[in-house]
Z-matrix of the N, CA and C atoms (Angstrom, degrees):
N
C 1 1.449
C 2 1.530 1 111.13
N 3 1.325 2 115.25 1 -34.96
C 4 1.463 3 118.86 2 177.57
C 5 1.526 4 110.50 3 -65.22
N 6 1.326 5 116.32 4 -34.85
C 7 1.467 6 120.37 5 177.50
C 8 1.527 7 109.85 6 -61.82
N 9 1.338 8 117.62 7 -42.75
C 10 1.460 9 120.86 8 178.86
C 11 1.525 10 111.43 9 -68.56
N 12 1.331 11 116.70 10 -33.37
C 13 1.466 12 119.49 11 174.99
C 14 1.525 13 110.14 12 -59.29
N 15 1.336 14 116.11 13 -43.11
C 16 1.471 15 120.14 14 178.68
C 17 1.526 16 111.06 15 -68.26
N 18 1.339 17 116.74 16 -40.20
C 19 1.461 18 120.43 17 179.99
C 20 1.524 19 110.97 18 -63.52
N 21 1.330 20 117.27 19 -36.32
C 22 1.459 21 120.72 20 179.71
C 23 1.522 22 111.71 21 -64.48
N 24 1.329 23 116.97 22 -33.68
C 25 1.468 24 120.64 23 179.06
C 26 1.525 25 111.42 24 -67.04
N 27 1.344 26 116.48 25 -30.74
C 28 1.464 27 120.55 26 -179.07
C 29 1.516 28 111.97 27 -73.21
N 30 1.343 29 115.88 28 -23.33
C 31 1.473 30 121.24 29 179.85
C 32 1.531 31 111.76 30 55.86
N 33 1.335 32 114.87 31 39.76
C 34 1.458 33 120.90 32 177.27
C 35 1.525 34 108.76 33 -128.13
N 36 1.333 35 118.21 34 156.80
C 37 1.465 36 120.06 35 176.17
C 38 1.529 37 110.83 36 -59.55
N 39 1.312 38 116.66 37 145.61
C 40 1.462 39 119.94 38 179.18
C 41 1.523 40 109.75 39 -141.40
N 42 1.334 41 114.72 40 159.79
C 43 1.466 42 122.00 41 174.87
C 44 1.516 43 107.87 42 -123.92
N 45 1.315 44 117.05 43 131.26
C 46 1.457 45 121.75 44 179.69
C 47 1.519 46 109.53 45 -134.70
N 48 1.323 47 117.34 46 125.81
C 49 1.465 48 122.71 47 174.44
C 50 1.526 49 108.03 48 -107.47
N 51 1.331 50 116.52 49 125.35
C 52 1.460 51 122.05 50 179.22
C 53 1.522 52 107.61 51 -113.62
N 54 1.332 53 116.64 52 122.11
C 55 1.469 54 121.06 53 -173.29
C 56 1.527 55 110.92 54 -125.59
N 57 1.323 56 118.22 55 83.58
C 58 1.468 57 120.16 56 179.93
C 59 1.525 58 112.12 57 -68.68
N 60 1.303 59 116.40 58 150.90
C 61 1.465 60 121.95 59 -179.96
C 62 1.538 61 110.61 60 -76.75
N 63 1.307 62 117.26 61 -38.79
C 64 1.467 63 119.89 62 179.79
C 65 1.519 64 110.46 63 -58.58
N 66 1.342 65 118.88 64 145.06
C 67 1.476 66 127.81 65 6.05
C 68 1.519 67 113.42 66 -102.36
N 69 1.338 68 117.74 67 41.38
C 70 1.457 69 119.93 68 -179.67
C 71 1.537 70 111.96 69 -63.98
N 72 1.319 71 115.32 70 163.67
C 73 1.460 72 120.62 71 173.97
C 74 1.517 73 109.95 72 -59.80
N 75 1.321 74 114.99 73 161.35
C 76 1.458 75 120.72 74 177.01
C 77 1.531 76 108.86 75 -104.61
N 78 1.334 77 116.28 76 142.93
C 79 1.464 78 119.55 77 178.18
C 80 1.523 79 109.54 78 -113.43
N 81 1.312 80 116.00 79 126.34
C 82 1.451 81 121.82 80 177.63
C 83 1.524 82 109.58 81 -116.14
N 84 1.312 83 115.80 82 126.51
C 85 1.454 84 120.17 83 -178.28
C 86 1.531 85 110.43 84 -60.08
N 87 1.319 86 115.96 85 127.79
C 88 1.456 87 121.30 86 -179.90
C 89 1.513 88 113.66 87 89.04
N 90 1.345 89 117.37 88 -15.41
C 91 1.462 90 121.16 89 -179.40
C 92 1.521 91 112.51 90 -116.98
N 93 1.335 92 116.15 91 -17.61
C 94 1.455 93 119.50 92 -179.48
C 95 1.515 94 111.96 93 83.54
N 96 1.324 95 115.16 94 -154.95
C 97 1.457 96 121.28 95 -175.88
C 98 1.526 97 111.48 96 -80.80
N 99 1.320 98 115.72 97 139.33
C 100 1.455 99 121.64 98 176.50
C 101 1.532 100 109.03 99 -127.24
N 102 1.297 101 116.55 100 176.29
C 103 1.454 102 120.87 101 177.36
C 104 1.531 103 110.29 102 -63.66
N 105 1.347 104 117.67 103 158.62
C 106 1.469 105 119.86 104 177.23
C 107 1.532 106 110.82 105 -54.27
N 108 1.323 107 115.73 106 146.59
C 109 1.464 108 121.26 107 -179.34
C 110 1.531 109 109.25 108 -111.48
N 111 1.342 110 117.98 109 114.40
C 112 1.460 111 119.87 110 179.87
C 113 1.521 112 112.00 111 -76.79
N 114 1.317 113 116.32 112 162.66
C 115 1.457 114 120.27 113 172.63
C 116 1.526 115 108.73 114 -63.66
N 117 1.328 116 116.21 115 150.68
C 118 1.462 117 120.74 116 -177.91
C 119 1.522 118 111.64 117 -52.42
N 120 1.342 119 116.31 118 -39.69
C 121 1.462 120 119.91 119 -175.73
C 122 1.529 121 112.81 120 -68.79
N 123 1.333 122 116.42 121 -13.45
C 124 1.462 123 119.57 122 -177.90
C 125 1.526 124 113.47 123 -109.91
N 126 1.319 125 117.19 124 0.35
C 127 1.458 126 119.80 125 177.20
C 128 1.533 127 109.58 126 -63.36
N 129 1.292 128 116.65 127 137.11
C 130 1.455 129 120.41 128 178.33
C 131 1.513 130 114.87 129 90.63
N 132 1.340 131 117.79 130 -5.83
C 133 1.461 132 119.50 131 176.57
C 134 1.527 133 110.00 132 -74.40
N 135 1.301 134 117.02 133 158.21
C 136 1.478 135 123.19 134 -179.32
C 137 1.533 136 112.01 135 52.22
N 138 1.325 137 118.41 136 51.67
C 139 1.479 138 119.86 137 -174.23
C 140 1.521 139 114.33 138 -62.77
N 141 1.321 140 118.11 139 -24.63
C 142 1.459 141 120.77 140 -176.60
C 143 1.528 142 113.27 141 -107.54
N 144 1.321 143 117.17 142 7.07
C 145 1.469 144 120.42 143 -176.52
C 146 1.527 145 111.03 144 -67.04
N 147 1.328 146 115.27 145 138.68
C 148 1.460 147 121.84 146 176.11
C 149 1.520 148 109.55 147 -134.41
N 150 1.310 149 116.25 148 160.25
C 151 1.456 150 120.67 149 174.77
C 152 1.533 151 108.56 150 -55.16
N 153 1.327 152 119.31 151 128.83
C 154 1.468 153 120.10 152 178.17
C 155 1.525 154 111.46 153 -54.57
N 156 1.308 155 115.73 154 130.59
C 157 1.463 156 120.36 155 -179.18
C 158 1.530 157 109.45 156 -85.86
N 159 1.309 158 115.92 157 69.32
C 160 1.461 159 122.01 158 179.73
C 161 1.525 160 109.98 159 -78.36
N 162 1.334 161 116.32 160 178.16
C 163 1.462 162 120.64 161 -177.28
C 164 1.532 163 111.91 162 -62.23
N 165 1.330 164 117.40 163 -26.42
C 166 1.465 165 120.16 164 -178.99
C 167 1.526 166 112.66 165 -91.55
N 168 1.341 167 117.15 166 0.60
C 169 1.460 168 120.05 167 -178.69
C 170 1.528 169 110.80 168 -72.76
N 171 1.332 170 116.49 169 116.10
C 172 1.460 171 123.57 170 174.28
C 173 1.531 172 112.93 171 41.27
N 174 1.341 173 118.71 172 56.51
C 175 1.466 174 120.65 173 -177.77
C 176 1.526 175 111.47 174 -62.49
N 177 1.334 176 115.20 175 156.82
C 178 1.463 177 120.02 176 -172.04
C 179 1.522 178 114.31 177 -97.99
N 180 1.337 179 117.10 178 15.00
C 181 1.470 180 118.59 179 -179.61
C 182 1.520 181 112.21 180 -74.25
N 183 1.320 182 117.08 181 -22.12
C 184 1.458 183 123.13 182 177.03
C 185 1.522 184 107.95 183 -133.31
N 186 1.326 185 119.39 184 173.36
C 187 1.470 186 120.51 185 179.72
C 188 1.530 187 111.41 186 -51.16
N 189 1.339 188 115.44 187 131.02
C 190 1.461 189 120.83 188 -174.34
C 191 1.528 190 112.45 189 -90.73
N 192 1.323 191 114.41 190 164.71
C 193 1.457 192 120.62 191 173.36
C 194 1.528 193 108.11 192 -68.71
N 195 1.307 194 115.83 193 146.96
C 196 1.470 195 119.85 194 -179.40
C 197 1.519 196 110.48 195 -74.84
N 198 1.326 197 116.89 196 164.44
C 199 1.461 198 121.76 197 177.85
C 200 1.529 199 110.91 198 -60.95
N 201 1.338 200 116.55 199 -37.00
C 202 1.466 201 120.55 200 -179.80
C 203 1.529 202 110.77 201 -65.60
N 204 1.334 203 116.40 202 -40.83
C 205 1.464 204 120.61 203 178.77
C 206 1.524 205 110.36 204 -66.77
N 207 1.326 206 116.83 205 -42.79
C 208 1.465 207 120.42 206 179.44
C 209 1.526 208 110.60 207 -62.81
N 210 1.330 209 117.67 208 -41.00
C 211 1.459 210 121.44 209 178.11
C 212 1.526 211 110.84 210 -60.70
N 213 1.338 212 116.03 211 -42.57
C 214 1.464 213 120.19 212 179.22
C 215 1.529 214 110.63 213 -68.21
N 216 1.319 215 116.97 214 -37.38
C 217 1.462 216 120.08 215 177.46
C 218 1.526 217 111.85 216 -67.51
N 219 1.330 218 117.43 217 -33.72
C 220 1.464 219 120.48 218 174.51
C 221 1.527 220 110.47 219 -62.98
N 222 1.323 221 116.60 220 -39.78
C 223 1.460 222 120.43 221 176.66
C 224 1.526 223 110.33 222 -64.13
N 225 1.334 224 115.51 223 -42.45
C 226 1.473 225 120.31 224 177.03
C 227 1.528 226 109.84 225 -57.80
N 228 1.319 227 117.23 226 -44.20
C 229 1.467 228 122.67 227 179.69
C 230 1.529 229 110.58 228 -60.67
N 231 1.345 230 117.57 229 -43.59
C 232 1.464 231 120.65 230 178.02
C 233 1.520 232 111.19 231 -63.06
N 234 1.327 233 116.65 232 -39.50
C 235 1.474 234 119.78 233 179.46
C 236 1.539 235 110.24 234 -62.93
N 237 1.317 236 116.68 235 -38.19
C 238 1.468 237 119.57 236 177.83
C 239 1.533 238 110.83 237 -65.10
N 240 1.312 239 116.77 238 -44.19
C 241 1.462 240 120.04 239 178.33
C 242 1.529 241 111.29 240 -61.60
N 243 1.323 242 115.44 241 -42.80
C 244 1.461 243 119.63 242 179.69
C 245 1.524 244 111.47 243 -64.78
N 246 1.336 245 116.54 244 -42.29
C 247 1.461 246 120.49 245 179.97
C 248 1.524 247 111.85 246 -65.76
N 249 1.337 248 116.56 247 -31.18
C 250 1.461 249 120.64 248 -179.44
C 251 1.524 250 112.77 249 -70.12
N 252 1.317 251 117.85 250 -18.01
C 253 1.465 252 119.31 251 -179.75
C 254 1.528 253 111.47 252 -63.14
N 255 1.319 254 117.12 253 -32.12
C 256 1.465 255 120.09 254 176.56
C 257 1.528 256 110.80 255 -67.49
N 258 1.348 257 116.53 256 -32.79
C 259 1.463 258 120.08 257 175.66
C 260 1.530 259 109.39 258 -67.18
N 261 1.331 260 117.35 259 -39.47
C 262 1.466 261 120.37 260 175.40
C 263 1.526 262 110.56 261 -59.69
N 264 1.338 263 116.82 262 -41.98
C 265 1.455 264 120.61 263 177.57
C 266 1.528 265 110.88 264 -61.13
N 267 1.338 266 115.60 265 -39.46
C 268 1.462 267 120.88 266 179.69
C 269 1.529 268 110.82 267 -63.72
N 270 1.327 269 116.84 268 -43.81
C 271 1.459 270 120.66 269 178.49
C 272 1.527 271 110.13 270 -61.70
N 273 1.317 272 116.55 271 -44.76
C 274 1.469 273 120.55 272 -179.73
C 275 1.529 274 111.54 273 -61.89
N 276 1.331 275 116.49 274 -44.31
C 277 1.460 276 120.46 275 -179.85
C 278 1.523 277 111.07 276 -64.95
N 279 1.338 278 116.88 277 -38.16
C 280 1.460 279 120.80 278 178.02
C 281 1.531 280 110.93 279 -62.27
N 282 1.333 281 116.19 280 -46.62
C 283 1.472 282 120.05 281 179.59
C 284 1.530 283 110.60 282 -64.56
N 285 1.330 284 117.00 283 -40.96
C 286 1.462 285 120.12 284 178.27
C 287 1.529 286 111.24 285 -62.19
N 288 1.333 287 117.01 286 -36.77
C 289 1.464 288 120.83 287 178.37
C 290 1.522 289 110.98 288 -66.24
N 291 1.334 290 116.85 289 -42.33
C 292 1.467 291 120.65 290 176.79
C 293 1.521 292 110.69 291 -63.53
N 294 1.329 293 117.30 292 -39.42
C 295 1.463 294 120.40 293 176.97
C 296 1.520 295 111.38 294 -62.49
N 297 1.320 296 115.40 295 -43.53
C 298 1.468 297 120.08 296 -178.10
C 299 1.519 298 111.73 297 -59.47
N 300 1.324 299 115.83 298 -34.16
C 301 1.468 300 120.05 299 179.38
C 302 1.533 301 112.05 300 -93.84
N 303 1.351 302 115.52 301 6.49
C 304 1.468 303 120.86 302 -179.87
C 305 1.531 304 111.96 303 56.87
N 306 1.326 305 115.95 304 39.67
C 307 1.464 306 121.99 305 -179.75
C 308 1.527 307 113.03 306 -112.55
N 309 1.323 308 117.70 307 -6.35
C 310 1.455 309 120.12 308 -172.46
C 311 1.525 310 112.45 309 -60.81
N 312 1.329 311 117.23 310 -43.21
C 313 1.466 312 120.30 311 -175.94
C 314 1.526 313 112.73 312 -71.71
N 315 1.313 314 117.24 313 -10.90
C 316 1.469 315 120.71 314 -179.20
C 317 1.528 316 111.41 315 -116.80
N 318 1.331 317 115.97 316 22.07
C 319 1.466 318 120.68 317 -176.38
C 320 1.526 319 110.63 318 -126.84
N 321 1.312 320 116.37 319 134.47
C 322 1.459 321 121.37 320 172.93
C 323 1.525 322 108.96 321 -88.55
N 324 1.314 323 116.36 322 130.70
C 325 1.463 324 122.18 323 176.19
C 326 1.526 325 107.84 324 -116.85
N 327 1.317 326 116.56 325 122.38
C 328 1.467 327 121.87 326 178.30
C 329 1.519 328 107.72 327 -114.94
N 330 1.321 329 115.68 328 118.43
C 331 1.466 330 121.79 329 -179.73
C 332 1.526 331 107.68 330 -111.38
N 333 1.322 332 116.17 331 118.37
C 334 1.459 333 119.58 332 -178.99
C 335 1.528 334 109.44 333 -152.87
N 336 1.311 335 116.53 334 -173.45
C 337 1.462 336 121.92 335 -179.92
C 338 1.516 337 108.85 336 -143.83
N 339 1.334 338 116.27 337 165.43
C 340 1.462 339 119.48 338 -178.09
C 341 1.520 340 112.79 339 -89.90
N 342 1.312 341 117.83 340 -12.01
C 343 1.465 342 119.95 341 179.28
C 344 1.521 343 109.89 342 -167.00
N 345 1.338 344 114.58 343 162.95
C 346 1.450 345 119.84 344 171.17
C 347 1.528 346 109.15 345 -89.79
N 348 1.343 347 116.43 346 -158.07
C 349 1.464 348 118.65 347 -176.47
C 350 1.526 349 109.06 348 -162.22
N 351 1.313 350 116.03 349 143.96
C 352 1.463 351 120.67 350 174.85
C 353 1.523 352 110.00 351 -118.36
N 354 1.321 353 115.31 352 142.61
C 355 1.464 354 121.85 353 175.00
C 356 1.525 355 106.85 354 -140.59
N 357 1.298 356 117.40 355 103.03
C 358 1.467 357 124.75 356 -179.85
C 359 1.529 358 113.49 357 77.12
N 360 1.335 359 118.38 358 -11.23
C 361 1.463 360 118.03 359 175.10
C 362 1.532 361 108.81 360 -67.62
N 363 1.319 362 115.75 361 143.95
C 364 1.469 363 122.31 362 179.57
C 365 1.534 364 111.93 363 57.10
N 366 1.337 365 116.68 364 27.52
C 367 1.471 366 123.82 365 179.48
C 368 1.521 367 111.78 366 62.57
N 369 1.334 368 117.61 367 28.64
C 370 1.458 369 121.26 368 -176.53
C 371 1.527 370 111.48 369 -104.54
N 372 1.321 371 115.38 370 145.52
C 373 1.452 372 120.57 371 171.70
C 374 1.535 373 108.55 372 -73.27
N 375 1.353 374 119.34 373 162.46
C 376 1.466 375 121.67 374 -175.63
C 377 1.522 376 112.75 375 -50.69
N 378 1.330 377 116.14 376 132.02
C 379 1.459 378 120.95 377 -179.72
C 380 1.511 379 111.56 378 -178.45
N 381 1.346 380 116.00 379 -175.93
C 382 1.465 381 120.26 380 -172.77
C 383 1.524 382 113.77 381 -147.27
N 384 1.309 383 119.72 382 11.22
C 385 1.462 384 121.16 383 -169.72
C 386 1.528 385 113.69 384 -109.98
N 387 1.314 386 117.40 385 27.70
C 388 1.464 387 120.41 386 -177.84
C 389 1.530 388 110.96 387 -114.43
N 390 1.331 389 117.71 388 153.70
C 391 1.469 390 121.13 389 -176.99
C 392 1.525 391 112.82 390 -82.92
N 393 1.316 392 116.82 391 43.25
C 394 1.458 393 121.05 392 179.24
C 395 1.527 394 110.02 393 -106.23
N 396 1.327 395 115.85 394 160.73
C 397 1.468 396 121.38 395 -178.09
C 398 1.524 397 111.81 396 -55.31
N 399 1.329 398 116.82 397 -39.62
C 400 1.468 399 119.89 398 -178.47
C 401 1.522 400 112.06 399 -59.79
N 402 1.335 401 117.72 400 -30.30
C 403 1.466 402 121.53 401 -176.03
C 404 1.527 403 113.47 402 -92.68
N 405 1.331 404 116.86 403 -32.46
C 406 1.466 405 119.61 404 -172.19
C 407 1.525 406 113.16 405 -97.41
N 408 1.327 407 117.85 406 -14.82
C 409 1.459 408 120.85 407 179.70
C 410 1.529 409 108.95 408 -91.23
N 411 1.328 410 117.56 409 122.61
C 412 1.467 411 121.29 410 -175.99
C 413 1.523 412 110.51 411 -123.35
N 414 1.331 413 117.62 412 157.14
C 415 1.461 414 119.71 413 177.71
C 416 1.530 415 111.02 414 -69.91
N 417 1.317 416 115.90 415 147.38
C 418 1.470 417 121.20 416 174.47
C 419 1.526 418 107.03 417 -147.21
N 420 1.315 419 116.13 418 102.93
C 421 1.461 420 122.45 419 179.25
C 422 1.520 421 107.90 420 -121.34
N 423 1.325 422 116.23 421 127.66
C 424 1.471 423 120.84 422 -177.84
C 425 1.525 424 109.23 423 -126.09
N 426 1.311 425 115.78 424 133.70
C 427 1.464 426 122.64 425 177.48
C 428 1.518 427 108.53 426 -129.65
N 429 1.338 428 117.42 427 138.73
C 430 1.450 429 119.02 428 177.25
C 431 1.514 430 112.58 429 160.43
N 432 1.327 431 116.96 430 -176.96
C 433 1.463 432 122.14 431 -177.95
C 434 1.530 433 112.13 432 -57.16
N 435 1.330 434 116.23 433 127.49
C 436 1.453 435 120.76 434 176.69
C 437 1.517 436 115.04 435 84.09
N 438 1.345 437 118.29 436 -3.53
C 439 1.461 438 121.55 437 179.09
C 440 1.529 439 108.29 438 -87.86
N 441 1.331 440 119.48 439 121.88
C 442 1.470 441 120.69 440 -179.69
C 443 1.528 442 111.48 441 -58.65
N 444 1.324 443 116.96 442 132.81
C 445 1.457 444 121.73 443 -178.44
C 446 1.527 445 110.68 444 -71.81
N 447 1.323 446 115.92 445 128.79
C 448 1.450 447 121.23 446 174.79
C 449 1.512 448 115.83 447 73.69
N 450 1.327 449 118.86 448 9.41
C 451 1.462 450 121.14 449 -177.37
C 452 1.527 451 110.97 450 -84.87
N 453 1.320 452 115.98 451 136.62
C 454 1.460 453 122.12 452 173.82
C 455 1.518 454 108.66 453 -108.33
N 456 1.325 455 117.38 454 123.64
C 457 1.466 456 121.95 455 -178.63
C 458 1.521 457 109.85 456 -103.74
N 459 1.333 458 116.31 457 145.70
C 460 1.463 459 120.45 458 179.59
C 461 1.522 460 112.35 459 -108.05
N 462 1.341 461 117.59 460 14.38
C 463 1.460 462 119.55 461 176.38
C 464 1.526 463 109.19 462 -72.21
N 465 1.327 464 116.05 463 155.36
C 466 1.460 465 121.39 464 -179.73
C 467 1.522 466 109.25 465 -94.66
N 468 1.319 467 116.54 466 126.00
C 469 1.460 468 121.15 467 176.49
C 470 1.526 469 108.79 468 -129.75
N 471 1.324 470 115.51 469 169.66
C 472 1.456 471 120.33 470 174.40
C 473 1.522 472 107.74 471 -140.61
N 474 1.312 473 116.04 472 173.58
C 475 1.463 474 119.36 473 179.58
C 476 1.525 475 112.00 474 -66.50
N 477 1.326 476 117.66 475 -18.70
C 478 1.457 477 120.43 476 174.92
C 479 1.529 478 111.17 477 -60.99
N 480 1.328 479 116.40 478 -24.39
C 481 1.459 480 120.73 479 -175.91
C 482 1.525 481 113.58 480 -83.13
N 483 1.325 482 118.05 481 -13.97
C 484 1.464 483 119.98 482 -173.13
C 485 1.524 484 112.17 483 -66.98
N 486 1.342 485 117.75 484 -47.63
C 487 1.469 486 120.24 485 -177.54
C 488 1.536 487 112.70 486 -60.88
N 489 1.351 488 119.56 487 -52.30
C 490 1.463 489 118.33 488 178.74
C 491 1.526 490 112.88 489 -63.06
N 492 1.330 491 116.91 490 -29.39
C 493 1.460 492 120.63 491 178.15
C 494 1.519 493 111.33 492 -66.68
N 495 1.326 494 116.52 493 -46.95
C 496 1.471 495 120.30 494 179.21
C 497 1.524 496 110.72 495 -60.72
N 498 1.332 497 116.19 496 -45.55
C 499 1.468 498 120.18 497 -179.40
C 500 1.528 499 110.99 498 -60.85
N 501 1.327 500 116.98 499 -43.42
C 502 1.465 501 121.62 500 -179.48
C 503 1.524 502 111.25 501 -64.83
N 504 1.318 503 117.07 502 -46.82
C 505 1.463 504 120.83 503 -174.03
C 506 1.525 505 112.81 504 -67.91
N 507 1.315 506 117.29 505 -29.91
C 508 1.474 507 118.81 506 179.77
C 509 1.518 508 112.11 507 -93.06
N 510 1.339 509 116.64 508 4.98
C 511 1.458 510 119.86 509 177.53
C 512 1.507 511 113.92 510 73.85
N 513 1.317 512 117.33 511 26.85
C 514 1.458 513 120.73 512 -179.56
C 515 1.514 514 112.19 513 -93.00
N 516 1.315 515 115.86 514 -177.63
C 517 1.456 516 122.37 515 178.27
C 518 1.523 517 109.25 516 -123.34
N 519 1.317 518 115.67 517 124.05
C 520 1.447 519 120.46 518 178.82
C 521 1.511 520 111.55 519 -94.04
N 522 1.326 521 117.07 520 -172.38
C 523 1.465 522 120.98 521 -178.66
C 524 1.516 523 113.85 522 -72.46
N 525 1.329 524 116.98 523 -13.09
C 526 1.458 525 119.94 524 179.07
C 527 1.504 526 114.77 525 90.30
N 528 1.332 527 118.10 526 -2.40
C 529 1.465 528 120.20 527 -178.76
C 530 1.527 529 111.65 528 -133.01
N 531 1.338 530 115.93 529 40.64
C 532 1.459 531 119.54 530 176.91
C 533 1.527 532 110.28 531 -60.95
N 534 1.320 533 116.24 532 143.86
C 535 1.457 534 120.05 533 175.99
C 536 1.523 535 111.66 534 -75.12
N 537 1.326 536 117.65 535 -32.08
C 538 1.448 537 121.40 536 -176.19
C 539 1.517 538 113.19 537 -93.29
N 540 1.341 539 115.43 538 -173.31
C 541 1.456 540 123.17 539 179.44
C 542 1.517 541 109.65 540 -123.38
N 543 1.326 542 116.07 541 158.77
C 544 1.464 543 120.79 542 179.15
C 545 1.529 544 109.36 543 -73.20
N 546 1.321 545 116.66 544 129.11
C 547 1.464 546 121.47 545 177.42
C 548 1.527 547 108.41 546 -74.39
N 549 1.332 548 119.38 547 124.42
C 550 1.465 549 120.78 548 -179.68
C 551 1.522 550 111.42 549 -68.48
N 552 1.330 551 117.07 550 132.97
C 553 1.459 552 120.92 551 -178.20
C 554 1.524 553 112.41 552 -60.31
N 555 1.332 554 115.87 553 -34.44
C 556 1.460 555 119.03 554 -176.86
C 557 1.522 556 112.44 555 -78.66
N 558 1.336 557 117.34 556 -5.28
C 559 1.456 558 120.30 557 175.84
C 560 1.509 559 114.81 558 77.81
N 561 1.332 560 117.84 559 18.33
C 562 1.460 561 121.49 560 177.82
C 563 1.514 562 109.44 561 -134.15
N 564 1.323 563 116.47 562 162.03
C 565 1.458 564 121.65 563 177.50
C 566 1.518 565 108.87 564 -122.17
N 567 1.318 566 116.54 565 164.34
C 568 1.459 567 121.98 566 179.69
C 569 1.516 568 110.06 567 -108.69
N 570 1.356 569 118.13 568 154.28
C 571 1.473 570 121.13 569 -177.39
C 572 1.522 571 113.72 570 -58.87
N 573 1.348 572 117.80 571 -28.91
C 574 1.457 573 119.30 572 -175.73
C 575 1.527 574 112.67 573 -94.55
N 576 1.327 575 116.90 574 11.34
C 577 1.466 576 118.88 575 179.46
C 578 1.525 577 109.87 576 -68.74
N 579 1.342 578 118.30 577 137.16
C 580 1.471 579 121.27 578 179.87
C 581 1.527 580 111.27 579 -56.40
N 582 1.342 581 116.13 580 142.02
C 583 1.452 582 120.97 581 179.88
C 584 1.520 583 110.65 582 -70.48
N 585 1.302 584 116.08 583 142.19
C 586 1.462 585 120.80 584 170.18
C 587 1.514 586 107.35 585 -151.37
N 588 1.315 587 117.52 586 166.75
C 589 1.459 588 121.20 587 179.83
C 590 1.516 589 111.41 588 -60.99
N 591 1.335 590 117.52 589 -23.32
C 592 1.451 591 120.20 590 -178.52
C 593 1.522 592 111.93 591 -91.82
N 594 1.359 593 118.49 592 7.31
C 595 1.461 594 121.93 593 179.98
C 596 1.532 595 109.32 594 -132.58
N 597 1.298 596 116.15 595 58.44
C 598 1.455 597 120.45 596 -178.53
C 599 1.522 598 110.32 597 -88.86
N 600 1.326 599 116.06 598 143.80
C 601 1.454 600 120.56 599 177.52
C 602 1.521 601 109.76 600 -74.87
N 603 1.328 602 115.81 601 165.85
C 604 1.462 603 120.50 602 178.55
C 605 1.528 604 110.93 603 -59.24
N 606 1.348 605 116.94 604 -41.00
C 607 1.448 606 120.29 605 179.00
C 608 1.512 607 112.55 606 -64.04
N 609 1.337 608 116.20 607 -40.53
C 610 1.459 609 120.25 608 179.37
C 611 1.519 610 110.75 609 -66.10
N 612 1.341 611 116.46 610 -40.18
C 613 1.456 612 119.71 611 178.02
C 614 1.518 613 111.17 612 -63.20
N 615 1.341 614 116.19 613 -40.85
C 616 1.458 615 120.11 614 178.69
C 617 1.521 616 110.87 615 -62.54
N 618 1.339 617 116.77 616 -40.64
C 619 1.456 618 120.83 617 179.81
C 620 1.524 619 111.28 618 -65.19
N 621 1.346 620 117.03 619 -39.99
C 622 1.465 621 120.83 620 178.56
C 623 1.527 622 109.89 621 -64.00
N 624 1.342 623 116.16 622 -40.50
C 625 1.466 624 118.75 623 178.75
C 626 1.533 625 111.08 624 -63.21
N 627 1.344 626 116.58 625 -38.90
C 628 1.458 627 120.13 626 178.47
C 629 1.519 628 111.65 627 -62.05
N 630 1.338 629 115.64 628 -38.68
C 631 1.467 630 120.60 629 -176.82
C 632 1.525 631 111.97 630 -73.81
N 633 1.338 632 115.97 631 -46.01
C 634 1.449 633 120.13 632 -169.86
C 635 1.524 634 114.66 633 -98.82
N 636 1.317 635 117.96 634 -22.19
C 637 1.468 636 119.07 635 -175.56
C 638 1.518 637 111.96 636 -113.84
């Protein structure tokens, strides 16, 4: 926040990437990796939360996870939710800082993640390195000038698209050979838009799933 205070004094455009550690596992010297550790103020929240019992949760086509393992994974899931509350606080403080400097309405905010996560889905212990929807689907929320309020878009994008998008939206000039494509502000694409890996049709996506999954 102090960095943004200084940036506001310069009265020039700025770029800031904020990368919180939560809700990653915690590492303790001599003990190894442990479950995520929430901030003290968030301990005890979500006392009844459990891993969503979706269709991929511990399916019975092969040997299933035991009740003891599932119980421990539910605790792991609660720890992640609790640890994420500090990230929510960070987002709120960031927005409040932009408001204080009267910069919020002229700032693009991109909220995303580098990976998804599985906990008990597909009979797997907590992790993120599998080609399943839980691991490869990540949040992408964008707020800023020209972005429709409350709109949900079903276009396919990837992180390759973020850099060319930022450059385009701020009126800058990139190297001319970005791998990705500019994400349309209106959340839709046109039939004559050039093909890229981040603009696959529903049929193409289905075919890729058939091949790889």
